[in-house]
Backbone as XML, in Angstrom:
<?xml version="1.0"?>
<chain id="A" units="angstrom">
  <residue number="1" name="MET">
    <atom name="N" x="111.954" y="143.321" z="120.702"/>
    <atom name="CA" x="111.927" y="144.366" z="121.048"/>
    <atom name="C" x="110.487" y="144.881" z="120.529"/>
  </residue>
  <residue number="2" name="ALA">
    <atom name="N" x="108.837" y="144.260" z="120.923"/>
    <atom name="CA" x="107.843" y="144.753" z="120.281"/>
    <atom name="C" x="107.490" y="145.876" z="119.391"/>
  </residue>
  <residue number="3" name="GLN">
    <atom name="N" x="106.264" y="145.488" z="117.740"/>
    <atom name="CA" x="105.817" y="146.289" z="117.026"/>
    <atom name="C" x="105.936" y="147.533" z="117.557"/>
  </residue>
  <residue number="4" name="PRO">
    <atom name="N" x="106.186" y="148.932" z="117.199"/>
    <atom name="CA" x="105.222" y="149.920" z="117.879"/>
    <atom name="C" x="104.050" y="149.686" z="117.506"/>
  </residue>
  <residue number="5" name="LYS">
    <atom name="N" x="102.894" y="150.435" z="118.379"/>
    <atom name="CA" x="100.951" y="150.835" z="117.685"/>
    <atom name="C" x="101.591" y="152.031" z="118.294"/>
  </residue>
  <residue number="6" name="LYS">
    <atom name="N" x="100.313" y="152.297" z="117.511"/>
    <atom name="CA" x="100.030" y="154.229" z="117.239"/>
    <atom name="C" x="98.416" y="153.936" z="117.715"/>
  </residue>
  <residue number="7" name="ILE">
    <atom name="N" x="98.072" y="154.838" z="118.143"/>
    <atom name="CA" x="96.186" y="154.803" z="119.244"/>
    <atom name="C" x="95.995" y="156.183" z="118.929"/>
  </residue>
  <residue number="8" name="ARG">
    <atom name="N" x="95.072" y="156.529" z="119.187"/>
    <atom name="CA" x="94.704" y="157.820" z="119.401"/>
    <atom name="C" x="93.876" y="158.315" z="121.051"/>
  </residue>
  <residue number="9" name="ALA">
    <atom name="N" x="94.314" y="159.056" z="122.072"/>
    <atom name="CA" x="94.024" y="159.243" z="123.313"/>
    <atom name="C" x="93.643" y="160.729" z="123.672"/>
  </residue>
  <residue number="10" name="THR">
    <atom name="N" x="92.854" y="161.074" z="124.659"/>
    <atom name="CA" x="92.782" y="162.656" z="124.843"/>
    <atom name="C" x="93.634" y="162.563" z="126.275"/>
  </residue>
  <residue number="11" name="TYR">
    <atom name="N" x="94.473" y="163.408" z="126.541"/>
    <atom name="CA" x="94.137" y="163.985" z="127.920"/>
    <atom name="C" x="93.568" y="164.627" z="128.970"/>
  </residue>
  <residue number="12" name="LYS">
    <atom name="N" x="93.060" y="163.684" z="129.880"/>
    <atom name="CA" x="92.064" y="165.071" z="131.468"/>
    <atom name="C" x="92.276" y="164.087" z="132.970"/>
  </residue>
  <residue number="13" name="ASN">
    <atom name="N" x="92.292" y="165.797" z="132.821"/>
    <atom name="CA" x="93.266" y="165.320" z="134.896"/>
    <atom name="C" x="94.297" y="165.151" z="135.302"/>
  </residue>
  <residue number="14" name="GLY">
    <atom name="N" x="94.982" y="164.979" z="134.421"/>
    <atom name="CA" x="96.604" y="164.554" z="134.443"/>
    <atom name="C" x="96.655" y="163.183" z="133.669"/>
  </residue>
  <residue number="15" name="VAL">
    <atom name="N" x="95.783" y="162.250" z="133.017"/>
    <atom name="CA" x="95.728" y="161.110" z="132.533"/>
    <atom name="C" x="95.925" y="160.889" z="131.358"/>
  </residue>
  <residue number="16" name="ILE">
    <atom name="N" x="96.350" y="160.626" z="130.572"/>
    <atom name="CA" x="96.072" y="159.935" z="129.199"/>
    <atom name="C" x="95.068" y="158.872" z="128.980"/>
  </residue>
  <residue number="17" name="GLU">
    <atom name="N" x="93.941" y="159.403" z="128.322"/>
    <atom name="CA" x="93.098" y="157.825" z="128.022"/>
    <atom name="C" x="92.914" y="157.866" z="126.292"/>
  </residue>
  <residue number="18" name="PRO">
    <atom name="N" x="93.443" y="156.559" z="126.847"/>
    <atom name="CA" x="93.087" y="156.358" z="125.198"/>
    <atom name="C" x="91.716" y="156.123" z="124.250"/>
  </residue>
  <residue number="19" name="LEU">
    <atom name="N" x="91.392" y="155.934" z="123.624"/>
    <atom name="CA" x="90.242" y="155.992" z="123.217"/>
    <atom name="C" x="90.304" y="155.029" z="121.777"/>
  </residue>
  <residue number="20" name="ASP">
    <atom name="N" x="91.132" y="154.514" z="121.569"/>
    <atom name="CA" x="90.963" y="153.441" z="121.153"/>
    <atom name="C" x="91.319" y="152.075" z="121.927"/>
  </residue>
  <residue number="21" name="LYS">
    <atom name="N" x="90.423" y="150.893" z="121.365"/>
    <atom name="CA" x="91.246" y="150.177" z="122.664"/>
    <atom name="C" x="92.329" y="148.545" z="122.366"/>
  </residue>
  <residue number="22" name="LEU">
    <atom name="N" x="92.563" y="148.849" z="123.682"/>
    <atom name="CA" x="93.821" y="148.413" z="123.698"/>
    <atom name="C" x="93.631" y="146.195" z="124.001"/>
  </residue>
  <residue number="23" name="ASN">
    <atom name="N" x="94.896" y="145.709" z="123.750"/>
    <atom name="CA" x="94.713" y="144.621" z="123.637"/>
    <atom name="C" x="95.700" y="144.161" z="124.816"/>
  </residue>
  <residue number="24" name="LEU">
    <atom name="N" x="95.625" y="144.351" z="126.038"/>
    <atom name="CA" x="97.008" y="144.814" z="126.870"/>
    <atom name="C" x="96.681" y="143.654" z="128.536"/>
  </residue>
  <residue number="25" name="PRO">
    <atom name="N" x="97.474" y="143.145" z="129.104"/>
    <atom name="CA" x="97.409" y="143.114" z="130.651"/>
    <atom name="C" x="97.454" y="143.746" z="131.487"/>
  </residue>
  <residue number="26" name="GLU">
    <atom name="N" x="96.131" y="143.545" z="132.171"/>
    <atom name="CA" x="95.821" y="145.452" z="133.495"/>
    <atom name="C" x="97.979" y="145.114" z="133.877"/>
  </residue>
  <residue number="27" name="GLY">
    <atom name="N" x="97.742" y="146.381" z="134.378"/>
    <atom name="CA" x="99.559" y="146.780" z="134.937"/>
    <atom name="C" x="101.097" y="146.111" z="133.927"/>
  </residue>
  <residue number="28" name="GLN">
    <atom name="N" x="100.660" y="145.999" z="132.834"/>
    <atom name="CA" x="101.134" y="146.536" z="131.665"/>
    <atom name="C" x="101.843" y="147.542" z="130.980"/>
  </residue>
  <residue number="29" name="GLU">
    <atom name="N" x="103.651" y="147.838" z="131.364"/>
    <atom name="CA" x="104.523" y="148.693" z="131.614"/>
    <atom name="C" x="104.440" y="149.535" z="130.174"/>
  </residue>
  <residue number="30" name="LEU">
    <atom name="N" x="104.317" y="150.576" z="129.801"/>
    <atom name="CA" x="104.402" y="151.128" z="128.374"/>
    <atom name="C" x="105.398" y="152.280" z="128.133"/>
  </residue>
  <residue number="31" name="GLU">
    <atom name="N" x="106.072" y="152.051" z="127.353"/>
    <atom name="CA" x="106.969" y="153.302" z="126.826"/>
    <atom name="C" x="106.226" y="154.149" z="126.320"/>
  </residue>
  <residue number="32" name="LEU">
    <atom name="N" x="105.746" y="155.761" z="125.960"/>
    <atom name="CA" x="104.811" y="156.670" z="125.277"/>
    <atom name="C" x="105.593" y="157.422" z="124.628"/>
  </residue>
  <residue number="33" name="GLU">
    <atom name="N" x="105.099" y="157.608" z="123.380"/>
    <atom name="CA" x="105.840" y="159.265" z="122.308"/>
    <atom name="C" x="104.596" y="159.725" z="121.242"/>
  </residue>
  <residue number="34" name="PHE">
    <atom name="N" x="104.377" y="160.620" z="121.961"/>
    <atom name="CA" x="103.569" y="161.309" z="121.874"/>
    <atom name="C" x="103.421" y="162.883" z="120.805"/>
  </residue>
  <residue number="35" name="LYS">
    <atom name="N" x="102.895" y="162.581" z="119.898"/>
    <atom name="CA" x="102.008" y="164.574" z="118.862"/>
    <atom name="C" x="101.167" y="165.032" z="119.698"/>
  </residue>
  <residue number="36" name="VAL">
    <atom name="N" x="100.922" y="166.333" z="119.743"/>
    <atom name="CA" x="99.651" y="166.588" z="120.415"/>
    <atom name="C" x="99.485" y="167.284" z="118.808"/>
  </residue>
  <residue number="37" name="LEU">
    <atom name="N" x="98.054" y="166.607" z="118.631"/>
    <atom name="CA" x="97.534" y="166.958" z="117.695"/>
    <atom name="C" x="96.166" y="168.060" z="118.048"/>
  </residue>
  <residue number="38" name="LEU">
    <atom name="N" x="96.664" y="168.659" z="116.602"/>
    <atom name="CA" x="96.044" y="170.408" z="116.587"/>
    <atom name="C" x="94.499" y="170.215" z="116.193"/>
  </residue>
  <residue number="39" name="SER">
    <atom name="N" x="93.461" y="170.838" z="116.952"/>
    <atom name="CA" x="92.027" y="170.805" z="116.599"/>
    <atom name="C" x="91.373" y="171.882" z="115.925"/>
  </residue>
  <residue number="40" name="ALA">
    <atom name="N" x="90.168" y="171.634" z="115.266"/>
    <atom name="CA" x="90.126" y="173.228" z="114.961"/>
    <atom name="C" x="88.875" y="174.009" z="115.660"/>
  </residue>
  <residue number="41" name="THR">
    <atom name="N" x="88.640" y="175.241" z="116.445"/>
    <atom name="CA" x="88.763" y="175.602" z="117.288"/>
    <atom name="C" x="87.880" y="176.655" z="116.616"/>
  </residue>
  <residue number="42" name="THR">
    <atom name="N" x="87.869" y="176.751" z="115.725"/>
    <atom name="CA" x="86.722" y="177.887" z="114.837"/>
    <atom name="C" x="86.003" y="177.605" z="113.513"/>
  </residue>
  <residue number="43" name="GLU">
    <atom name="N" x="84.659" y="177.649" z="113.627"/>
    <atom name="CA" x="83.386" y="176.995" z="112.752"/>
    <atom name="C" x="83.673" y="177.864" z="111.433"/>
  </residue>
  <residue number="44" name="LEU">
    <atom name="N" x="83.984" y="177.086" z="110.479"/>
    <atom name="CA" x="83.559" y="178.081" z="109.346"/>
    <atom name="C" x="81.924" y="178.495" z="109.311"/>
  </residue>
  <residue number="45" name="SER">
    <atom name="N" x="81.265" y="180.312" z="108.362"/>
    <atom name="CA" x="80.772" y="180.684" z="108.309"/>
    <atom name="C" x="79.582" y="180.056" z="107.096"/>
  </residue>
  <residue number="46" name="LYS">
    <atom name="N" x="78.523" y="180.107" z="106.747"/>
    <atom name="CA" x="77.815" y="179.397" z="105.543"/>
    <atom name="C" x="78.750" y="180.026" z="105.223"/>
  </residue>
  <residue number="47" name="GLU">
    <atom name="N" x="78.771" y="180.895" z="104.132"/>
    <atom name="CA" x="79.473" y="181.694" z="103.072"/>
    <atom name="C" x="80.541" y="180.675" z="103.335"/>
  </residue>
  <residue number="48" name="GLU">
    <atom name="N" x="81.713" y="180.463" z="104.111"/>
    <atom name="CA" x="83.265" y="180.276" z="103.506"/>
    <atom name="C" x="82.298" y="178.965" z="103.302"/>
  </residue>
  <residue number="49" name="LYS">
    <atom name="N" x="81.847" y="178.042" z="104.565"/>
    <atom name="CA" x="81.217" y="176.586" z="104.154"/>
    <atom name="C" x="80.914" y="176.326" z="102.180"/>
  </residue>
  <residue number="50" name="ARG">
    <atom name="N" x="79.889" y="177.202" z="102.242"/>
    <atom name="CA" x="79.405" y="177.724" z="100.602"/>
    <atom name="C" x="80.823" y="177.546" z="99.323"/>
  </residue>
  <residue number="51" name="ASN">
    <atom name="N" x="81.745" y="178.520" z="99.825"/>
    <atom name="CA" x="82.751" y="178.417" z="99.078"/>
    <atom name="C" x="84.047" y="177.400" z="99.115"/>
  </residue>
  <residue number="52" name="LEU">
    <atom name="N" x="84.022" y="176.785" z="100.182"/>
    <atom name="CA" x="85.103" y="175.456" z="100.240"/>
    <atom name="C" x="84.411" y="174.074" z="99.345"/>
  </residue>
  <residue number="53" name="MET">
    <atom name="N" x="82.088" y="174.565" z="99.428"/>
    <atom name="CA" x="82.022" y="173.108" z="98.627"/>
    <atom name="C" x="81.978" y="173.337" z="97.329"/>
  </residue>
  <residue number="54" name="GLN">
    <atom name="N" x="82.527" y="174.460" z="97.180"/>
    <atom name="CA" x="82.599" y="174.857" z="95.602"/>
    <atom name="C" x="83.260" y="174.245" z="94.945"/>
  </residue>
  <residue number="55" name="LYS">
    <atom name="N" x="84.697" y="175.066" z="96.066"/>
    <atom name="CA" x="85.919" y="174.437" z="95.548"/>
    <atom name="C" x="85.913" y="172.909" z="94.618"/>
  </residue>
  <residue number="56" name="MET">
    <atom name="N" x="85.551" y="172.207" z="96.310"/>
    <atom name="CA" x="85.996" y="171.139" z="96.324"/>
    <atom name="C" x="85.162" y="170.403" z="95.433"/>
  </residue>
  <residue number="57" name="ARG">
    <atom name="N" x="83.607" y="171.054" z="94.784"/>
    <atom name="CA" x="82.840" y="170.503" z="94.010"/>
    <atom name="C" x="83.047" y="169.228" z="92.929"/>
  </residue>
  <residue number="58" name="GLY">
    <atom name="N" x="83.105" y="168.018" z="92.716"/>
    <atom name="CA" x="83.352" y="166.792" z="91.604"/>
    <atom name="C" x="84.581" y="166.606" z="92.643"/>
  </residue>
  <residue number="59" name="SER">
    <atom name="N" x="85.225" y="166.737" z="93.202"/>
    <atom name="CA" x="86.275" y="165.911" z="94.441"/>
    <atom name="C" x="85.611" y="164.849" z="95.339"/>
  </residue>
  <residue number="60" name="MET">
    <atom name="N" x="84.899" y="165.175" z="95.867"/>
    <atom name="CA" x="84.058" y="164.359" z="96.317"/>
    <atom name="C" x="82.869" y="163.876" z="95.578"/>
  </residue>
  <residue number="61" name="LYS">
    <atom name="N" x="81.956" y="164.251" z="94.740"/>
    <atom name="CA" x="81.070" y="163.629" z="94.261"/>
    <atom name="C" x="79.872" y="163.386" z="94.977"/>
  </residue>
  <residue number="62" name="GLY">
    <atom name="N" x="79.677" y="163.977" z="95.571"/>
    <atom name="CA" x="77.964" y="164.357" z="96.448"/>
    <atom name="C" x="78.716" y="164.053" z="97.836"/>
  </residue>
  <residue number="63" name="THR">
    <atom name="N" x="79.344" y="162.581" z="98.446"/>
    <atom name="CA" x="79.954" y="162.121" z="99.565"/>
    <atom name="C" x="79.632" y="162.505" z="100.686"/>
  </residue>
  <residue number="64" name="TRP">
    <atom name="N" x="80.109" y="164.306" z="100.807"/>
    <atom name="CA" x="79.524" y="164.793" z="101.898"/>
    <atom name="C" x="77.867" y="165.458" z="102.141"/>
  </residue>
  <residue number="65" name="GLY">
    <atom name="N" x="77.149" y="165.465" z="100.642"/>
    <atom name="CA" x="75.888" y="166.454" z="100.873"/>
    <atom name="C" x="76.057" y="166.753" z="99.382"/>
  </residue>
  <residue number="66" name="SER">
    <atom name="N" x="74.878" y="168.633" z="99.525"/>
    <atom name="CA" x="74.881" y="169.396" z="98.265"/>
    <atom name="C" x="74.695" y="170.421" z="98.617"/>
  </residue>
  <residue number="67" name="THR">
    <atom name="N" x="74.520" y="170.476" z="100.416"/>
    <atom name="CA" x="73.880" y="171.633" z="100.832"/>
    <atom name="C" x="75.028" y="172.303" z="101.936"/>
  </residue>
  <residue number="68" name="VAL">
    <atom name="N" x="75.264" y="173.416" z="102.615"/>
    <atom name="CA" x="75.702" y="173.219" z="103.670"/>
    <atom name="C" x="75.477" y="172.467" z="104.760"/>
  </residue>
  <residue number="69" name="GLU">
    <atom name="N" x="73.419" y="172.021" z="105.503"/>
    <atom name="CA" x="73.466" y="171.263" z="105.978"/>
    <atom name="C" x="73.382" y="170.221" z="105.491"/>
  </residue>
  <residue number="70" name="GLU">
    <atom name="N" x="73.973" y="169.322" z="105.041"/>
    <atom name="CA" x="73.917" y="168.318" z="104.657"/>
    <atom name="C" x="74.677" y="167.928" z="105.139"/>
  </residue>
  <residue number="71" name="VAL">
    <atom name="N" x="76.375" y="168.752" z="104.341"/>
    <atom name="CA" x="77.701" y="168.539" z="104.852"/>
    <atom name="C" x="77.761" y="168.195" z="106.744"/>
  </residue>
  <residue number="72" name="ASP">
    <atom name="N" x="76.678" y="170.064" z="107.777"/>
    <atom name="CA" x="77.424" y="170.173" z="108.606"/>
    <atom name="C" x="76.421" y="167.753" z="109.011"/>
  </residue>
  <residue number="73" name="ASN">
    <atom name="N" x="76.000" y="167.632" z="108.958"/>
    <atom name="CA" x="74.634" y="166.250" z="109.172"/>
    <atom name="C" x="76.139" y="165.023" z="108.646"/>
  </residue>
  <residue number="74" name="TYR">
    <atom name="N" x="76.752" y="165.434" z="107.682"/>
    <atom name="CA" x="77.889" y="164.278" z="107.409"/>
    <atom name="C" x="78.791" y="164.197" z="108.349"/>
  </residue>
  <residue number="75" name="LEU">
    <atom name="N" x="79.485" y="165.780" z="108.940"/>
    <atom name="CA" x="80.156" y="165.590" z="109.880"/>
    <atom name="C" x="80.015" y="165.422" z="111.386"/>
  </residue>
  <residue number="76" name="LYS">
    <atom name="N" x="79.291" y="165.897" z="111.602"/>
    <atom name="CA" x="78.096" y="166.004" z="112.876"/>
    <atom name="C" x="78.481" y="163.966" z="113.335"/>
  </residue>
  <residue number="77" name="SER">
    <atom name="N" x="78.393" y="163.506" z="112.137"/>
    <atom name="CA" x="77.779" y="161.626" z="112.289"/>
    <atom name="C" x="79.381" y="161.565" z="112.314"/>
  </residue>
  <residue number="78" name="GLU">
    <atom name="N" x="80.533" y="162.127" z="111.417"/>
    <atom name="CA" x="81.679" y="161.384" z="111.644"/>
    <atom name="C" x="82.293" y="161.692" z="112.967"/>
  </residue>
  <residue number="79" name="ARG">
    <atom name="N" x="82.038" y="162.758" z="113.830"/>
    <atom name="CA" x="82.700" y="163.714" z="114.395"/>
    <atom name="C" x="82.346" y="162.287" z="115.687"/>
  </residue>
  <residue number="80" name="GLU">
    <atom name="N" x="80.562" y="162.213" z="115.335"/>
    <atom name="CA" x="80.165" y="161.085" z="116.505"/>
    <atom name="C" x="80.641" y="160.262" z="116.764"/>
  </residue>
  <residue number="81" name="ALA">
    <atom name="N" x="81.089" y="159.795" z="115.306"/>
    <atom name="CA" x="81.460" y="158.194" z="115.635"/>
    <atom name="C" x="82.811" y="158.145" z="115.743"/>
  </residue>
  <residue number="82" name="TRP">
    <atom name="N" x="83.721" y="158.843" z="115.929"/>
    <atom name="CA" x="85.384" y="159.411" z="116.161"/>
    <atom name="C" x="84.970" y="159.443" z="117.995"/>
  </residue>
  <residue number="83" name="ASN">
    <atom name="N" x="83.896" y="159.667" z="118.556"/>
    <atom name="CA" x="84.154" y="159.787" z="119.973"/>
    <atom name="C" x="83.450" y="158.904" z="120.957"/>
  </residue>
  <residue number="84" name="ARG">
    <atom name="N" x="82.194" y="157.759" z="119.510"/>
    <atom name="CA" x="81.974" y="156.514" z="120.136"/>
    <atom name="C" x="82.832" y="155.748" z="120.973"/>
  </residue>
  <residue number="85" name="LYS">
    <atom name="N" x="82.200" y="155.635" z="122.365"/>
    <atom name="CA" x="83.032" y="154.295" z="123.802"/>
    <atom name="C" x="82.657" y="153.191" z="122.414"/>
  </residue>
  <residue number="86" name="TYR">
    <atom name="N" x="83.951" y="152.147" z="122.673"/>
    <atom name="CA" x="83.277" y="150.970" z="122.157"/>
    <atom name="C" x="83.759" y="149.729" z="123.718"/>
  </residue>
</chain>
């Protein structure tokens, strides 16, 4: 049996669409086992973000930024990177 592989995918219009490139021959039969991932559906308020940043101060050492706007921009760029088509 081949080594199991984990990929990210979305479900749209009744079809599972891989988000990662698959190196498989066309028509290859697969057996899938999946886990539904929860997504954040609520946006934090500016005050909640400030409080969270205060709690995290030092742990990320400025990686995300030092203002709410910088953190929002960083997270936006990360989300765009995950949704990029390769």
